[in-house]
N, C-alpha and C positions, 0 to 999 in steps of 0.2 A: 444488543451487541455491544460488548465492552471491548473495544479494540486494544485497550491497555493490557489485557491478558494475553494478547497474541503478538503485538508489535513491540519490538525491542529496539532501543537506540543505545549503541555502545560506541564511544569514540574510537575504540581500537578495532572495530569491525566495519568494513566497507566505508571507511572514512566518516563514520558516524551517521550514515544514512539509515533510515528506518528499515529494519529487517523483520522477517517473520520467524518468531520463536527462536531467536538466536542463530538461525541459519544464515547462509550467505545470500539468500534470496531477498531482494529488497521489495519494498512496496512498489517502487517505480517499475521493477521488472514485471510484477503482476499486472499493474495498470497498463503497461505497454501491450501485454498480451490481450487484455480486454479491449483496449483501443484499436487493436488490429482486427477485432471482430470475433475473437474466440469467446465462447461462453465460459462461465465459471467451471462447468464440468470439463470442458476441453482444456482449460488451464491446468486442472488437477491431473488430467491424462498426460499432459506435456511435462508436468512437474509432479510425479507421483508421490513425492514425500510431503506434498501439501495436502490440506484437507479443504473442503468447501468453506468451512468456518474461517480458514486463513484468508481466502479470497474475500469473504464478507468483511473481515476485519480490515483489509486493505481499503475497501470501499468506504467503510465507516471512518477510517483514519483520514482518507482524502476528503470526505464530506466535511468533517470537523475542521480540517485545515482550511478548506475553502470558505467556510463560514467566518473564519477569523481574518481572512484577507480583506483589506480595504483598499479601494482605489483612490488615488490622490484626486482632489478636486481640481479640474482644469481651470486655469486662469483665463479670464476673458480679455 
């Protein structure tokens, strides 16, 4: 899964938030649906202009972003 083919970031759209295929649907919107318990298939039913591949791209994007996060080392 190459999320870069699906996720777009445009400073003039949705304040530069990562969106799906240039639409106004953000990665966070999709992740919120998934976090609420919807399956990828249910997300596509709720947002019929999305495809399952879009949902997978959101997950891949979030996974890569998470891998890049580092936590500060706590001072003792």
